[in-house]
PyMOL CGO cylinders between C-alpha atoms (Angstrom):
from pymol import cmd
from pymol.cgo import CYLINDER

trace = [
    CYLINDER, 0.00, 0.00, 0.00, 2.86, 2.41, 0.83, 0.3, 1, 1, 1, 1, 1, 1,
    CYLINDER, 2.86, 2.41, 0.83, 4.41, 1.70, -2.55, 0.3, 1, 1, 1, 1, 1, 1,
    CYLINDER, 4.41, 1.70, -2.55, 1.19, 2.65, -4.35, 0.3, 1, 1, 1, 1, 1, 1,
    CYLINDER, 1.19, 2.65, -4.35, 0.89, 5.90, -2.37, 0.3, 1, 1, 1, 1, 1, 1,
    CYLINDER, 0.89, 5.90, -2.37, 4.57, 6.69, -3.03, 0.3, 1, 1, 1, 1, 1, 1,
    CYLINDER, 4.57, 6.69, -3.03, 4.17, 5.96, -6.75, 0.3, 1, 1, 1, 1, 1, 1,
    CYLINDER, 4.17, 5.96, -6.75, 1.05, 8.15, -6.91, 0.3, 1, 1, 1, 1, 1, 1,
    CYLINDER, 1.05, 8.15, -6.91, 2.83, 11.04, -5.18, 0.3, 1, 1, 1, 1, 1, 1,
    CYLINDER, 2.83, 11.04, -5.18, 5.84, 10.63, -7.48, 0.3, 1, 1, 1, 1, 1, 1,
    CYLINDER, 5.84, 10.63, -7.48, 3.55, 10.67, -10.54, 0.3, 1, 1, 1, 1, 1, 1,
    CYLINDER, 3.55, 10.67, -10.54, 1.80, 13.83, -9.28, 0.3, 1, 1, 1, 1, 1, 1,
    CYLINDER, 1.80, 13.83, -9.28, 5.13, 15.54, -8.66, 0.3, 1, 1, 1, 1, 1, 1,
    CYLINDER, 5.13, 15.54, -8.66, 6.36, 14.65, -12.15, 0.3, 1, 1, 1, 1, 1, 1,
    CYLINDER, 6.36, 14.65, -12.15, 3.12, 15.86, -13.75, 0.3, 1, 1, 1, 1, 1, 1,
    CYLINDER, 3.12, 15.86, -13.75, 3.22, 19.23, -11.96, 0.3, 1, 1, 1, 1, 1, 1,
    CYLINDER, 3.22, 19.23, -11.96, 3.04, 22.10, -14.47, 0.3, 1, 1, 1, 1, 1, 1,
    CYLINDER, 3.04, 22.10, -14.47, 6.21, 23.99, -15.18, 0.3, 1, 1, 1, 1, 1, 1,
    CYLINDER, 6.21, 23.99, -15.18, 6.32, 27.52, -13.68, 0.3, 1, 1, 1, 1, 1, 1,
    CYLINDER, 6.32, 27.52, -13.68, 8.13, 28.91, -16.73, 0.3, 1, 1, 1, 1, 1, 1,
    CYLINDER, 8.13, 28.91, -16.73, 5.39, 31.53, -17.22, 0.3, 1, 1, 1, 1, 1, 1,
    CYLINDER, 5.39, 31.53, -17.22, 7.17, 33.74, -14.73, 0.3, 1, 1, 1, 1, 1, 1,
    CYLINDER, 7.17, 33.74, -14.73, 8.76, 36.77, -16.34, 0.3, 1, 1, 1, 1, 1, 1,
    CYLINDER, 8.76, 36.77, -16.34, 11.81, 38.38, -14.79, 0.3, 1, 1, 1, 1, 1, 1,
    CYLINDER, 11.81, 38.38, -14.79, 13.06, 41.91, -15.21, 0.3, 1, 1, 1, 1, 1, 1,
    CYLINDER, 13.06, 41.91, -15.21, 16.47, 41.69, -16.86, 0.3, 1, 1, 1, 1, 1, 1,
    CYLINDER, 16.47, 41.69, -16.86, 17.12, 45.44, -17.20, 0.3, 1, 1, 1, 1, 1, 1,
    CYLINDER, 17.12, 45.44, -17.20, 15.82, 48.29, -15.08, 0.3, 1, 1, 1, 1, 1, 1,
    CYLINDER, 15.82, 48.29, -15.08, 17.42, 51.68, -15.71, 0.3, 1, 1, 1, 1, 1, 1,
    CYLINDER, 17.42, 51.68, -15.71, 15.92, 54.85, -14.28, 0.3, 1, 1, 1, 1, 1, 1,
    CYLINDER, 15.92, 54.85, -14.28, 16.97, 58.47, -14.14, 0.3, 1, 1, 1, 1, 1, 1,
    CYLINDER, 16.97, 58.47, -14.14, 14.65, 60.17, -11.68, 0.3, 1, 1, 1, 1, 1, 1,
    CYLINDER, 14.65, 60.17, -11.68, 13.30, 63.64, -12.54, 0.3, 1, 1, 1, 1, 1, 1,
    CYLINDER, 13.30, 63.64, -12.54, 15.69, 66.54, -12.18, 0.3, 1, 1, 1, 1, 1, 1,
    CYLINDER, 15.69, 66.54, -12.18, 14.64, 70.06, -11.23, 0.3, 1, 1, 1, 1, 1, 1,
    CYLINDER, 14.64, 70.06, -11.23, 13.93, 70.78, -14.91, 0.3, 1, 1, 1, 1, 1, 1,
    CYLINDER, 13.93, 70.78, -14.91, 11.74, 67.67, -15.23, 0.3, 1, 1, 1, 1, 1, 1,
    CYLINDER, 11.74, 67.67, -15.23, 14.27, 65.63, -17.21, 0.3, 1, 1, 1, 1, 1, 1,
    CYLINDER, 14.27, 65.63, -17.21, 13.86, 61.88, -16.67, 0.3, 1, 1, 1, 1, 1, 1,
    CYLINDER, 13.86, 61.88, -16.67, 14.28, 58.53, -18.42, 0.3, 1, 1, 1, 1, 1, 1,
    CYLINDER, 14.28, 58.53, -18.42, 13.47, 54.90, -17.84, 0.3, 1, 1, 1, 1, 1, 1,
    CYLINDER, 13.47, 54.90, -17.84, 14.13, 51.62, -19.62, 0.3, 1, 1, 1, 1, 1, 1,
    CYLINDER, 14.13, 51.62, -19.62, 12.85, 48.17, -18.71, 0.3, 1, 1, 1, 1, 1, 1,
    CYLINDER, 12.85, 48.17, -18.71, 13.39, 44.82, -20.36, 0.3, 1, 1, 1, 1, 1, 1,
    CYLINDER, 13.39, 44.82, -20.36, 11.92, 41.49, -19.30, 0.3, 1, 1, 1, 1, 1, 1,
    CYLINDER, 11.92, 41.49, -19.30, 12.98, 37.91, -19.94, 0.3, 1, 1, 1, 1, 1, 1,
    CYLINDER, 12.98, 37.91, -19.94, 10.13, 37.43, -22.43, 0.3, 1, 1, 1, 1, 1, 1,
    CYLINDER, 10.13, 37.43, -22.43, 11.53, 40.19, -24.68, 0.3, 1, 1, 1, 1, 1, 1,
    CYLINDER, 11.53, 40.19, -24.68, 9.23, 43.03, -23.61, 0.3, 1, 1, 1, 1, 1, 1,
    CYLINDER, 9.23, 43.03, -23.61, 11.03, 46.38, -23.80, 0.3, 1, 1, 1, 1, 1, 1,
    CYLINDER, 11.03, 46.38, -23.80, 9.67, 49.69, -22.50, 0.3, 1, 1, 1, 1, 1, 1,
    CYLINDER, 9.67, 49.69, -22.50, 11.55, 52.96, -22.71, 0.3, 1, 1, 1, 1, 1, 1,
    CYLINDER, 11.55, 52.96, -22.71, 10.57, 56.56, -22.11, 0.3, 1, 1, 1, 1, 1, 1,
    CYLINDER, 10.57, 56.56, -22.11, 12.27, 59.88, -21.63, 0.3, 1, 1, 1, 1, 1, 1,
    CYLINDER, 12.27, 59.88, -21.63, 11.11, 63.41, -21.12, 0.3, 1, 1, 1, 1, 1, 1,
    CYLINDER, 11.11, 63.41, -21.12, 12.12, 66.92, -20.27, 0.3, 1, 1, 1, 1, 1, 1,
    CYLINDER, 12.12, 66.92, -20.27, 10.41, 70.08, -19.03, 0.3, 1, 1, 1, 1, 1, 1,
    CYLINDER, 10.41, 70.08, -19.03, 10.52, 71.75, -22.43, 0.3, 1, 1, 1, 1, 1, 1,
    CYLINDER, 10.52, 71.75, -22.43, 6.79, 72.41, -22.78, 0.3, 1, 1, 1, 1, 1, 1,
    CYLINDER, 6.79, 72.41, -22.78, 4.90, 75.61, -22.02, 0.3, 1, 1, 1, 1, 1, 1,
    CYLINDER, 4.90, 75.61, -22.02, 5.41, 76.75, -18.42, 0.3, 1, 1, 1, 1, 1, 1,
    CYLINDER, 5.41, 76.75, -18.42, 7.94, 73.93, -17.92, 0.3, 1, 1, 1, 1, 1, 1,
    CYLINDER, 7.94, 73.93, -17.92, 5.46, 71.13, -18.72, 0.3, 1, 1, 1, 1, 1, 1,
    CYLINDER, 5.46, 71.13, -18.72, 7.15, 67.79, -19.25, 0.3, 1, 1, 1, 1, 1, 1,
    CYLINDER, 7.15, 67.79, -19.25, 7.10, 66.52, -22.83, 0.3, 1, 1, 1, 1, 1, 1,
    CYLINDER, 7.10, 66.52, -22.83, 7.75, 62.80, -23.30, 0.3, 1, 1, 1, 1, 1, 1,
    CYLINDER, 7.75, 62.80, -23.30, 8.61, 60.25, -25.96, 0.3, 1, 1, 1, 1, 1, 1,
    CYLINDER, 8.61, 60.25, -25.96, 8.98, 56.53, -25.73, 0.3, 1, 1, 1, 1, 1, 1,
    CYLINDER, 8.98, 56.53, -25.73, 8.33, 53.08, -27.08, 0.3, 1, 1, 1, 1, 1, 1,
    CYLINDER, 8.33, 53.08, -27.08, 6.84, 49.73, -26.11, 0.3, 1, 1, 1, 1, 1, 1,
    CYLINDER, 6.84, 49.73, -26.11, 7.72, 46.43, -27.77, 0.3, 1, 1, 1, 1, 1, 1,
    CYLINDER, 7.72, 46.43, -27.77, 6.46, 42.93, -26.95, 0.3, 1, 1, 1, 1, 1, 1,
    CYLINDER, 6.46, 42.93, -26.95, 5.40, 39.68, -28.59, 0.3, 1, 1, 1, 1, 1, 1,
    CYLINDER, 5.40, 39.68, -28.59, 1.70, 38.90, -28.32, 0.3, 1, 1, 1, 1, 1, 1,
    CYLINDER, 1.70, 38.90, -28.32, 0.34, 35.39, -27.55, 0.3, 1, 1, 1, 1, 1, 1,
    CYLINDER, 0.34, 35.39, -27.55, 0.03, 34.62, -31.29, 0.3, 1, 1, 1, 1, 1, 1,
    CYLINDER, 0.03, 34.62, -31.29, 3.76, 35.32, -31.76, 0.3, 1, 1, 1, 1, 1, 1,
    CYLINDER, 3.76, 35.32, -31.76, 3.36, 38.68, -33.53, 0.3, 1, 1, 1, 1, 1, 1,
    CYLINDER, 3.36, 38.68, -33.53, 5.63, 41.52, -32.47, 0.3, 1, 1, 1, 1, 1, 1,
    CYLINDER, 5.63, 41.52, -32.47, 3.83, 44.66, -31.30, 0.3, 1, 1, 1, 1, 1, 1,
    CYLINDER, 3.83, 44.66, -31.30, 5.75, 47.93, -31.50, 0.3, 1, 1, 1, 1, 1, 1,
    CYLINDER, 5.75, 47.93, -31.50, 4.36, 51.28, -30.39, 0.3, 1, 1, 1, 1, 1, 1,
    CYLINDER, 4.36, 51.28, -30.39, 6.19, 54.59, -30.35, 0.3, 1, 1, 1, 1, 1, 1,
    CYLINDER, 6.19, 54.59, -30.35, 4.71, 57.78, -28.97, 0.3, 1, 1, 1, 1, 1, 1,
    CYLINDER, 4.71, 57.78, -28.97, 5.26, 61.44, -28.30, 0.3, 1, 1, 1, 1, 1, 1,
    CYLINDER, 5.26, 61.44, -28.30, 3.34, 63.47, -25.75, 0.3, 1, 1, 1, 1, 1, 1,
    CYLINDER, 3.34, 63.47, -25.75, 3.73, 67.23, -26.06, 0.3, 1, 1, 1, 1, 1, 1,
    CYLINDER, 3.73, 67.23, -26.06, 1.83, 70.49, -25.89, 0.3, 1, 1, 1, 1, 1, 1,
    CYLINDER, 1.83, 70.49, -25.89, 1.30, 70.75, -29.65, 0.3, 1, 1, 1, 1, 1, 1,
    CYLINDER, 1.30, 70.75, -29.65, -0.38, 67.43, -30.26, 0.3, 1, 1, 1, 1, 1, 1,
    CYLINDER, -0.38, 67.43, -30.26, -1.02, 65.75, -26.92, 0.3, 1, 1, 1, 1, 1, 1,
    CYLINDER, -1.02, 65.75, -26.92, -0.49, 61.98, -26.88, 0.3, 1, 1, 1, 1, 1, 1,
    CYLINDER, -0.49, 61.98, -26.88, 0.48, 60.80, -30.38, 0.3, 1, 1, 1, 1, 1, 1,
    CYLINDER, 0.48, 60.80, -30.38, 0.91, 57.02, -30.65, 0.3, 1, 1, 1, 1, 1, 1,
    CYLINDER, 0.91, 57.02, -30.65, 2.19, 55.35, -33.81, 0.3, 1, 1, 1, 1, 1, 1,
    CYLINDER, 2.19, 55.35, -33.81, 1.97, 51.64, -34.57, 0.3, 1, 1, 1, 1, 1, 1,
    CYLINDER, 1.97, 51.64, -34.57, 0.99, 49.45, -37.49, 0.3, 1, 1, 1, 1, 1, 1,
    CYLINDER, 0.99, 49.45, -37.49, -1.17, 47.53, -35.00, 0.3, 1, 1, 1, 1, 1, 1,
    CYLINDER, -1.17, 47.53, -35.00, -3.41, 50.50, -34.15, 0.3, 1, 1, 1, 1, 1, 1,
    CYLINDER, -3.41, 50.50, -34.15, -6.79, 50.56, -35.91, 0.3, 1, 1, 1, 1, 1, 1,
    CYLINDER, -6.79, 50.56, -35.91, -7.37, 53.10, -38.65, 0.3, 1, 1, 1, 1, 1, 1,
    CYLINDER, -7.37, 53.10, -38.65, -10.80, 54.56, -39.27, 0.3, 1, 1, 1, 1, 1, 1,
    CYLINDER, -10.80, 54.56, -39.27, -12.20, 53.48, -42.64, 0.3, 1, 1, 1, 1, 1, 1,
    CYLINDER, -12.20, 53.48, -42.64, -12.84, 56.00, -45.36, 0.3, 1, 1, 1, 1, 1, 1,
    CYLINDER, -12.84, 56.00, -45.36, -16.40, 57.27, -45.49, 0.3, 1, 1, 1, 1, 1, 1,
    CYLINDER, -16.40, 57.27, -45.49, -18.20, 54.40, -47.24, 0.3, 1, 1, 1, 1, 1, 1,
    CYLINDER, -18.20, 54.40, -47.24, -20.54, 56.41, -49.48, 0.3, 1, 1, 1, 1, 1, 1,
    CYLINDER, -20.54, 56.41, -49.48, -21.21, 59.91, -50.78, 0.3, 1, 1, 1, 1, 1, 1,
    CYLINDER, -21.21, 59.91, -50.78, -23.47, 62.20, -48.74, 0.3, 1, 1, 1, 1, 1, 1,
    CYLINDER, -23.47, 62.20, -48.74, -27.04, 61.99, -50.13, 0.3, 1, 1, 1, 1, 1, 1,
    CYLINDER, -27.04, 61.99, -50.13, -28.35, 65.09, -51.93, 0.3, 1, 1, 1, 1, 1, 1,
    CYLINDER, -28.35, 65.09, -51.93, -31.26, 65.60, -49.51, 0.3, 1, 1, 1, 1, 1, 1,
    CYLINDER, -31.26, 65.60, -49.51, -28.74, 65.89, -46.66, 0.3, 1, 1, 1, 1, 1, 1,
    CYLINDER, -28.74, 65.89, -46.66, -26.68, 68.44, -48.59, 0.3, 1, 1, 1, 1, 1, 1,
    CYLINDER, -26.68, 68.44, -48.59, -29.91, 70.37, -49.34, 0.3, 1, 1, 1, 1, 1, 1,
    CYLINDER, -29.91, 70.37, -49.34, -30.83, 70.40, -45.63, 0.3, 1, 1, 1, 1, 1, 1,
    CYLINDER, -30.83, 70.40, -45.63, -27.36, 71.65, -44.67, 0.3, 1, 1, 1, 1, 1, 1,
    CYLINDER, -27.36, 71.65, -44.67, -27.60, 74.43, -47.28, 0.3, 1, 1, 1, 1, 1, 1,
    CYLINDER, -27.60, 74.43, -47.28, -31.10, 75.41, -46.07, 0.3, 1, 1, 1, 1, 1, 1,
    CYLINDER, -31.10, 75.41, -46.07, -29.90, 75.60, -42.45, 0.3, 1, 1, 1, 1, 1, 1,
    CYLINDER, -29.90, 75.60, -42.45, -26.93, 77.75, -43.48, 0.3, 1, 1, 1, 1, 1, 1,
    CYLINDER, -26.93, 77.75, -43.48, -29.24, 80.09, -45.44, 0.3, 1, 1, 1, 1, 1, 1,
    CYLINDER, -29.24, 80.09, -45.44, -31.63, 80.38, -42.48, 0.3, 1, 1, 1, 1, 1, 1,
    CYLINDER, -31.63, 80.38, -42.48, -28.70, 81.17, -40.16, 0.3, 1, 1, 1, 1, 1, 1,
    CYLINDER, -28.70, 81.17, -40.16, -27.47, 83.87, -42.55, 0.3, 1, 1, 1, 1, 1, 1,
    CYLINDER, -27.47, 83.87, -42.55, -30.95, 85.47, -42.80, 0.3, 1, 1, 1, 1, 1, 1,
    CYLINDER, -30.95, 85.47, -42.80, -31.80, 85.14, -39.13, 0.3, 1, 1, 1, 1, 1, 1,
    CYLINDER, -31.80, 85.14, -39.13, -32.84, 88.24, -37.22, 0.3, 1, 1, 1, 1, 1, 1,
    CYLINDER, -32.84, 88.24, -37.22, -30.66, 88.35, -34.12, 0.3, 1, 1, 1, 1, 1, 1,
    CYLINDER, -30.66, 88.35, -34.12, -33.09, 90.46, -32.10, 0.3, 1, 1, 1, 1, 1, 1,
    CYLINDER, -33.09, 90.46, -32.10, -34.10, 89.38, -28.63, 0.3, 1, 1, 1, 1, 1, 1,
    CYLINDER, -34.10, 89.38, -28.63, -37.69, 88.49, -29.59, 0.3, 1, 1, 1, 1, 1, 1,
    CYLINDER, -37.69, 88.49, -29.59, -38.96, 85.08, -28.55, 0.3, 1, 1, 1, 1, 1, 1,
    CYLINDER, -38.96, 85.08, -28.55, -38.99, 82.39, -31.23, 0.3, 1, 1, 1, 1, 1, 1,
    CYLINDER, -38.99, 82.39, -31.23, -41.20, 79.39, -31.66, 0.3, 1, 1, 1, 1, 1, 1,
    CYLINDER, -41.20, 79.39, -31.66, -40.32, 76.29, -33.68, 0.3, 1, 1, 1, 1, 1, 1,
    CYLINDER, -40.32, 76.29, -33.68, -43.92, 75.04, -33.92, 0.3, 1, 1, 1, 1, 1, 1,
]
cmd.load_cgo(trace, "trace")
């Protein structure tokens, strides 16, 4: 009986799943913000994920403007790369071939819609801007 229990425990131990899903940080470099807001960071993990970012207080009123990148391999094995800039002129501006792009407008605008837009513009141009009360009945 002890042999059967021992064999069962040995089989369970051998069948235990491998814990290789753990990801370790292999690089961690940081430059903490200076008085002018300058900073940088770079991380890399054992699964190939790389994150880097840097910035400086070059924006209006000393606002920090940043740029960076993210790279990793998704579960299907495709590499995902994203670069970005965040500044006062354009806000957050990501770039990646993996980001969705809005489709072109699928059809021309119907004539009755264009007519309605023109009529509304004409009414706005001819509108009396006095303070009298209006009714849309």
